[in-house]
SELO-545422 format. One record per residue (C-alpha): residue number from 0; y negated, x negated, z negated; residue in one letter. Coordinates in nm, 4 decimals, decimal comma. Last residue first. Layout:
<recs>
REC	n	y	x	z	res
REC	NUM	Y	X	Z	A
...
</recs>
This chain:
<recs>
REC	n	y	x	z	res
REC	211	1,6467	4,4333	0,1089	L
REC	210	1,7470	4,1911	-0,1645	E
REC	209	2,0558	3,9738	-0,1725	T
REC	208	2,3405	3,9684	-0,4229	G
REC	207	2,5886	4,0226	-0,1419	S
REC	206	2,8074	4,2495	-0,3530	E
REC	205	2,5183	4,4660	-0,4643	L
REC	204	2,3691	4,5029	-0,1167	I
REC	203	2,7020	4,5782	0,0501	T
REC	202	2,7973	4,8255	-0,2202	K
REC	201	2,4645	5,0068	-0,1748	I
REC	200	2,5169	5,0398	0,1996	K
REC	199	2,8750	5,1630	0,1567	T
REC	198	2,7645	5,4229	-0,0986	V
REC	197	2,4897	5,5407	0,1345	M
REC	196	2,7353	5,5800	0,4226	L
REC	195	2,9770	5,7678	0,1958	D
REC	194	2,6939	6,0019	0,0915	I
REC	193	2,6063	6,0756	0,4539	A
REC	192	2,9698	6,1496	0,5406	V
REC	191	3,0271	6,3607	0,2285	E
REC	190	2,7510	6,6058	0,3127	N
REC	189	2,8391	6,8725	0,0546	H
REC	188	2,6211	6,6996	-0,2042	G
REC	187	2,3051	6,7840	-0,0140	G
REC	186	2,3269	7,0179	0,2839	E
REC	185	2,1446	6,7898	0,5297	P
REC	184	2,0769	6,4300	0,4207	I
REC	183	1,7640	6,2735	0,5708	I
REC	182	1,7589	5,8915	0,5643	I
REC	181	1,4689	5,6464	0,5593	D
REC	180	1,2488	5,9211	0,4181	A
REC	179	0,8698	5,9126	0,4540	Y
REC	178	0,8606	6,1970	0,7066	R
REC	177	1,0433	6,4238	0,4634	K
REC	176	0,7360	6,4068	0,2403	T
REC	175	0,5884	6,6987	0,4401	P
REC	174	0,8539	6,9375	0,3011	E
REC	173	0,7513	6,8734	-0,0592	I
REC	172	0,3737	6,9250	-0,0678	F
REC	171	0,2523	7,2266	0,1292	Q
REC	170	0,5748	7,3985	0,2321	N
REC	169	0,7429	7,3392	-0,1021	H
REC	168	0,4266	7,4393	-0,2885	M
REC	167	0,4128	7,7706	-0,0995	P
REC	166	0,7821	7,8379	-0,1713	R
REC	165	0,7667	7,7486	-0,5406	V
REC	164	0,4430	7,9272	-0,6318	V
REC	163	0,4096	8,2969	-0,5476	S
REC	162	0,7473	8,3668	-0,3875	L
REC	161	0,9532	8,1429	-0,6149	Y
REC	160	0,7656	8,2446	-0,9291	Q
REC	159	0,8244	8,6134	-0,8584	E
REC	158	1,1930	8,5439	-0,7873	I
REC	157	1,2383	8,3492	-1,1113	V
REC	156	1,0502	8,6077	-1,3182	S
REC	155	1,2578	8,8955	-1,1790	D
REC	154	1,5851	8,7075	-1,2366	I
REC	153	1,4997	8,6548	-1,6027	T
REC	152	1,4656	8,3016	-1,7412	R
REC	151	1,6716	8,1446	-2,0195	G
REC	150	1,6350	7,7881	-1,8925	R
REC	149	1,9933	7,6837	-1,8218	E
REC	148	2,1736	7,9964	-1,7037	N
REC	147	1,8809	8,1981	-1,5690	I
REC	146	1,6844	7,9029	-1,4320	D
REC	145	1,9914	7,7389	-1,2783	R
REC	144	2,1330	8,0513	-1,1125	M
REC	143	1,7964	8,1528	-0,9691	I
REC	142	1,7313	7,7979	-0,8459	R
REC	141	2,0690	7,7818	-0,6711	R
REC	140	2,0028	8,1116	-0,4939	I
REC	139	1,6518	7,9982	-0,3977	I
REC	138	1,7824	7,6709	-0,2510	R
REC	137	2,0564	7,8375	-0,0500	L
REC	136	1,8091	8,0741	0,1149	D
REC	135	1,5638	7,7917	0,1828	G
REC	134	1,8050	7,5846	0,3919	D
REC	133	1,8843	7,2343	0,2607	T
REC	132	1,7332	6,8917	0,3356	D
REC	131	1,7966	6,6123	0,0857	V
REC	130	1,5388	6,3391	0,1515	F
REC	129	1,6359	5,9774	0,0872	L
REC	128	1,4198	5,6665	0,0420	K
REC	127	1,5769	5,3205	0,0065	I
REC	126	1,4058	5,0100	-0,1331	D
REC	125	1,1606	5,2040	-0,3472	M
REC	124	0,8611	5,0607	-0,5353	L
REC	123	0,6238	5,1329	-0,2473	D
REC	122	0,7300	5,4971	-0,2562	R
REC	121	0,5986	5,5243	-0,6120	L
REC	120	0,2555	5,3909	-0,5185	R
REC	119	0,2528	5,6106	-0,2064	A
REC	118	0,2917	5,9271	-0,4156	D
REC	117	0,4763	6,2162	-0,2504	E
REC	116	0,8220	6,0568	-0,2163	L
REC	115	0,9274	6,1354	-0,5753	V
REC	114	0,8100	6,4945	-0,5255	L
REC	113	1,1153	6,7151	-0,5767	I
REC	112	1,2929	6,4710	-0,8041	G
REC	111	1,5399	6,1862	-0,8365	E
REC	110	1,4618	5,8180	-0,8891	L
REC	109	1,7814	5,6108	-0,8841	I
REC	108	1,7592	5,2597	-1,0310	I
REC	107	2,0395	5,0168	-0,9449	V
REC	106	2,1018	4,6818	-1,1167	D
REC	105	2,0197	4,8246	-1,4594	K
REC	104	1,7359	4,8146	-1,7122	P
REC	103	1,7979	5,0066	-2,0359	E
REC	102	1,6753	5,3606	-2,0895	I
REC	101	1,6052	5,4812	-2,4439	I
REC	100	1,5603	5,8587	-2,4472	I
REC	99	1,2581	6,0210	-2,6113	T
REC	98	1,2185	6,3155	-2,8502	E
REC	97	0,8736	6,4424	-2,9453	E
REC	96	0,9171	6,6976	-2,6680	S
REC	95	0,6721	6,7331	-2,3846	R
REC	94	0,5313	7,0784	-2,3209	T
REC	93	0,6331	7,4185	-2,1947	H
REC	92	0,7680	7,5363	-2,5313	L
REC	91	1,0930	7,6631	-2,3808	T
REC	90	1,0984	7,4054	-2,1038	Y
REC	89	1,0867	7,1166	-2,3544	N
REC	88	1,0396	6,7936	-2,1575	Y
REC	87	1,1957	6,4641	-2,2652	V
REC	86	1,0181	6,1307	-2,2210	P
REC	85	1,2000	5,8139	-2,1112	K
REC	84	1,1547	5,5273	-2,3568	E
REC	83	1,1710	5,2088	-2,1510	V
REC	82	1,3828	4,8925	-2,1431	L
REC	81	1,2814	4,5676	-1,9724	K
REC	80	1,4398	4,4173	-1,6604	R
REC	79	1,1073	4,3738	-1,4737	D
REC	78	1,2295	4,6472	-1,2377	I
REC	77	1,2738	4,8628	-1,5474	L
REC	76	0,9090	4,8045	-1,6409	T
REC	75	0,7925	4,8853	-1,2870	E
REC	74	0,9918	5,2090	-1,3001	V
REC	73	0,8427	5,2953	-1,6393	H
REC	72	0,4857	5,2280	-1,5250	H
REC	71	0,5389	5,4389	-1,2127	I
REC	70	0,6694	5,7278	-1,4235	L
REC	69	0,3776	5,6947	-1,6657	L
REC	68	0,1250	5,7058	-1,3810	D
REC	67	0,3119	5,9990	-1,2263	T
REC	66	0,2605	6,2219	-1,5291	D
REC	65	0,3656	6,5222	-1,3256	F
REC	64	0,2024	6,8649	-1,2969	A
REC	63	-0,0586	6,7180	-1,0589	L
REC	62	0,2012	6,6963	-0,7811	P
REC	61	0,2409	7,0767	-0,7813	H
REC	60	0,5836	7,2367	-0,8254	D
REC	59	0,5533	7,2861	-1,2016	Y
REC	58	0,2475	7,5099	-1,1669	N
REC	57	0,1553	7,5598	-1,5314	T
REC	56	0,0345	7,9100	-1,6214	K
REC	55	0,2727	7,9379	-1,9153	L
REC	54	0,0999	7,6390	-2,0742	R
REC	53	-0,2194	7,8417	-2,1053	E
REC	52	-0,0419	8,1127	-2,3034	E
REC	51	0,1032	7,8447	-2,5317	F
REC	50	-0,2407	7,7063	-2,6202	E
REC	49	-0,3075	7,3651	-2,4727	L
REC	48	-0,3216	7,0253	-2,6490	H
REC	47	0,0604	7,0095	-2,6518	S
REC	46	0,0611	7,0021	-2,2738	Q
REC	45	0,2338	6,6672	-2,2112	D
REC	44	0,2640	6,6100	-1,8402	K
REC	43	0,5944	6,6598	-1,6632	Y
REC	42	0,7873	6,3344	-1,6576	Y
REC	41	1,1393	6,4540	-1,7378	Y
REC	40	1,1158	6,6443	-1,4090	D
REC	39	1,1108	6,3125	-1,2220	Q
REC	38	1,4661	6,2276	-1,3224	E
REC	37	1,5341	5,8562	-1,3748	I
REC	36	1,8984	5,7674	-1,3143	V
REC	35	2,0378	5,4303	-1,4230	V
REC	34	2,3149	5,2336	-1,2519	V
REC	33	2,5093	4,9299	-1,3717	S
REC	32	2,8289	4,8640	-1,1787	H
REC	31	3,0373	5,0842	-1,4070	E
REC	30	2,8233	5,3815	-1,3018	K
REC	29	2,8550	5,2851	-0,9351	F
REC	28	3,0786	5,5495	-0,7801	V
REC	27	2,9880	5,8326	-1,0154	D
REC	26	2,6202	5,7491	-0,9757	Y
REC	25	2,6313	5,8006	-0,5991	I
REC	24	2,7918	6,1424	-0,6272	S
REC	23	2,5673	6,2278	-0,9218	N
REC	22	2,2526	6,1569	-0,7210	T
REC	21	2,3776	6,3575	-0,4233	V
REC	20	2,4628	6,6498	-0,6503	S
REC	19	2,1268	6,6185	-0,8267	T
REC	18	1,9396	6,6303	-0,4997	K
REC	17	2,1280	6,9434	-0,3905	G
REC	16	1,8425	7,1396	-0,2361	S
REC	15	1,7894	7,3609	-0,5400	G
REC	14	1,4196	7,2715	-0,5690	S
REC	13	1,3180	7,0936	-0,2513	G
REC	12	1,4058	6,7370	-0,1630	G
REC	11	1,3720	6,3810	-0,2915	A
REC	10	1,6092	6,0935	-0,3732	I
REC	9	1,4382	5,7565	-0,4229	G
REC	8	1,6566	5,4463	-0,4506	I
REC	7	1,5442	5,1274	-0,6287	V
REC	6	1,7732	4,8230	-0,6077	L
REC	5	1,7042	4,6029	-0,9075	P
REC	4	1,5388	4,2662	-0,8327	K
REC	3	1,7933	3,9867	-0,8408	R
REC	2	1,8135	3,7805	-1,1586	S
REC	1	1,6203	3,4526	-1,1825	K
REC	0	1,8442	3,1538	-1,2419	M
</recs>
């Protein structure tokens, strides 16, 4: 008997919106039920052919920063119930690491990232599309904390990047993808009602064994 197609869920939203919190909330419920998370920011393009100074100029909030073709190929491969080698990005060297992570096919595939709803080819692979909508002041505070604590950035560099790149890119590329979402979740992981509704929907699909 042919196995059911994996359920593919896209979770988009601005940097610091709470996408990861929503993703983790769903994952924590279903992790024993076979769930895999594919983070879009693992799929930044390899820049090893560029000098380091050139890599520093990369606009990580632009659609062209991502190797979307590889991401689409990996999602299609997982849908076909075959494993993939997910790339790893080195934010210190600003290029792709030689390391990869083996990802096995699961019943639920969660795609999480700022621009996962931007490319129509990727959207067409999704069964459910979510957009996490959070006020800009909260997003910049969360981004400052993350980049300082996890990526070794200075507060001045984070703020300068936010004003010159992140905010304009959000308005130009990320915010418009909200119109493609099936569900908009305000306030990210703090919206327990919206998350509970999503969990119930996913449970229903998995338990019924039917496809959307």
